N, C-alpha and C positions, 0 to 999 in steps of 0.2 A: 746683572747677568740677563742676556738676552733670551726670551722663552722661544723654544724650536716650534716651529709648525707642527701640529699633531698629523697633518695629512698633506700630500703633496696634489690631491684632487680636491674637489669640493667636500668630500667627506660627507659631514653630517647632512649636507644640503641646506639651501637657503630658506626653505619651508621650516625646518627644525630651528634654524638660527632665528628666524623671525620670530616664531612662536617662543622660543626662550627668553627673548628680550621684550616681548609683548609690543611688536612694532604693528602687528595686524590688528588693529583696534576693533575691525568690522566682525572678526571671529571671537574676540573677548566678551564675556557676558558682564564685565564691568572695567572701568578704567583701570590700568595698573597702578598699584600702589607703590609709591616711592619709598626707598629703604632709608633715605636720609636726606636732609638738605646740605648743599655746599656752598660757600662764598664763590661768589663768581671769579674771584682771582686765583682761586684753587684749581680752575678748570682751563685746559688750553685746547683749541681745535685740532683736530686731527690733520697732520700735514699731508696725508695722502688723500683727503676728501676730493672727490673728482669735481665738485661744484666749485668753480672759482668767482663766479660772478653772481652777487646778491643784490636783487633789485632794490633800490633805496627806498621805493615808495611802497613796496609790499613789505619790506621790513618795519617801515614807519606804522603801517596798519596793524601789523602784528604787536608792534610794542603798545599802541593804544588799547589793543584787546588785553594784553598782558597787565597793563597798568589798571585797566578796569575789573578784570575776572581773574587774574593771576595765571600761573602757566599750569593748565590742566593735564598736559602730557608730560610727564618727566622725562628728563634726558637720560640717554643711556652713556655711561661712561665705564672707562676701565683705568685701572692704576697705571701710572707711568713712572719711568726711572729717569733722573736728568731734569734739568729745567727748573723754572720757579713753581710752576703747577704740579700739584700732586696727581690729577687726573687728566685724561685726555677723551674727548667726545668721541663716541662711536656713532650715536644719532642724536639729532637735535641742536645742529649749529645754528640755524634760523632762529631758534628759541633763545639761544645764549646770547647771540647778537641783539636780539630784539630786546631781551631783559636788560641789557646794558644802556640800550636807548632809553628803555622806560625808567632806568635807574633803580632796579631792582637789586639788590645786593646778594640774595641768595636764592637758589635754583633748586627744585627738587630733582633727585637723580635715582637711578637704578645702576649699581655697580654689577658689572659682568667681567667674567674672566675669558678674556677672547684672545685668539691669535691675530697676528697681523692679516692673514688671509681672511679671516671671518671679519675682520673690522672694515676691510674694504668690500667686501660683497655686500654687507649691510648697508654700507655708505652708499653704493650704487644703487640697489634695490629701493631704498628708502627715497632717494632721490627720482628714481624713475616712476615709483608708485605715487608719490605725494606732490613735489614740486618738480616737474619734469626738468631735467638737465637740457641745456642746449645741445644741439647735435655733436658739436666738437668736444664737448665735456663727456657725453655719454660715450664716444669713441675712444676718449683718452682712458676712460675708466675700464672699458673692456681690454685697452692695450696694457693697462696697469696688471690686470689679472693675468693676461698671458704671459707678460714679460717677467713679472715678478714671482709668479706662483706656479707657471708652468701648466695653467689650464689650456684646454682645447676650445676650439670654437664649439664643437658640440656640447662640452660640458656647460659652457656658459649659457648656450640656447636652452639646454634642459631646465637648468637651474634658476634663469630670469623669465621662463616662459615665453621665450621667442624662437623663432626659427633661426636654424644656422645661417640662412642668407641674409637674414636682418641684421645679425653680428656681423658678417662679413661686409654687407653693404655699408654698415654704419663706420667700420674701420677703414673702408677704402677712402673715406672723407679725410684722413690724414695724409694721404698722398697729395693732396692739394698744396699750392704754395701757400706761404705763411701769411701773406696779405689777403687771400681769398678766405683762408680759416679764420682770421681775424674779422672778416666781415660777416661770416657765419655766426661766430660768437656775440658780434654786436646785435645780431638779429637784422642785419640788412640783407642779408640773403638767406633764402630759405634751404632746408634741407634738399629739397627737389631741385632749386637751381644748382646748388652745389654738386649734386650728384651728376646732373648734366654736363658740368665742366670737368670731371674726373678724366676723360680721354682727351678733353681738348689740348692742343699743343700750346695754346696762349690763354690759359684760363684766367690770368691776372686782366689780360686786355678785355677779355669777354665779361669778366665781372663788373668792370668799370662800364661797359656798354650797358649791362643789365641795369645797374643804377641810374644812369643817364637817361635811357629810355623807358624805363619801368617794364621792361620785358617779362612776359610770362614765363612759366616752366616750359611749356610747350613751345614757345618761340625760342628759348633758350636751347632747348634740344635740338631743334632744327637748325639753329645757328652754329652750334658745336659741330653737328654732322657735316655742315657745309664747309667750315673752315679748311680741312685738308685739301679740298678741291682748289681752293683759291691759292695754294701755294705752287700750283702748276705753273711752269713758266714756258712761254711761247719757244718751240723748236725743242723742247725736251720730249722723249718718247712717252707716250701715254700709256699707262699702267691699265691692264683689263681690270674690270670691276671685281673687287675680291668677293667670294660667296659668302653667304650669310653663316656665321660661326653657329654651330650646334650649342645647345643648352649646356652639355657637359663641359665644353670648352670654355664658355663664357664663366661657368661656375669656377673652373679651375683658375682662369685669370683673376677672379675677384679674389679668391681665396689667397693665392700668391701675392696679389696686390696688398690685401688686409695685412698678411703677415710680414711683408717686407716693407711696407710703408712707401712703396714706389710702384709707379703704373708698370703692369705687364702685360705683354701681347703674345699671343700663342698663334702661329701659322702654319698651317699644314700644307706641304708643298706636293705630296703625292699620295695615293691609295695605300702604301706600303705603311703609312704613319709616321715616316719622315717629316720634319719640319723644324722650325726655328722658335725660339723662345727669347722675347726681346725685353729687357729691363730697363727701364728709362730712370735716369737719376738727374736731379735737379742741380746739383752743385758738387764740388770736390769732397766736402765732407760727406754727402750721401754715398759717394762712390767708395770713399775710404771704408765706411761703415758696412757696405755691400761686400766688400773684399774681405772684411774681418769676418762677416757671416760665412762667406762662401770657404774660407780657410779654417774655419773653426774645427776642431776635432770632433767627430761623432759621439753622443752620449754613451757611456758604457751601459749597455742593455742588461748586464749582470746585477746592477745596482737596483 
């Protein structure tokens, strides 16, 4: 039987959740006491874990430490149904992986009864506070919370101790082409480089140029802004320079881009407020997803 979420919003709040599972070691007067030890094979990783890349060298260093001193911080787990393992990791997958490298057969655990929402929230904040997610993983984690559990950017910002614009800007990275996101995940592009490419029409080509020429973020920003002017063909009419968009318009563009996972542009055409909103899709799959979103029935407000 699947346990229903107790709340559609953040409910108890991450501060309460983190205290509940003793993840905030800085506020604890003593290390958390494990409830029991479990065999490694009785524990499975969380399939919704936002971290997908585990640095091999860092895992080996942690394994060496575990081999010498043991696991000082218990894993947080919850009971699971189905599958060979009886428990699922809520926090501590790096320790679980490193323990296997160190050939440790049992690990200390604290067992908690948590909803899917709480598990994902804890996984995201643990990674952000302890071992930073790469920017793409962080953005996907935010996207999971919004798509799967109906959280708003404002709720995430308040719960994670970030500004709403930081959440929106992080999620805008997911509008980049897959090959650029892969470079970001591999650490070949910085978040600053990637943000500069979001509005560029040929992000993949510019990313390749960044790597080939070792361009700085500032150089990338200038290059991305200059690209549209290079598409002007001789003999075609020259468009007047578009006025600088105000902060509110840019914020709306960012929010829509983050929620749709597609670049959005807003252009005001006259002082009455009329204008145009442009959504750019990368391929037919994105177009199909956009059509489904636009044709979906509005939620029942009485629920």
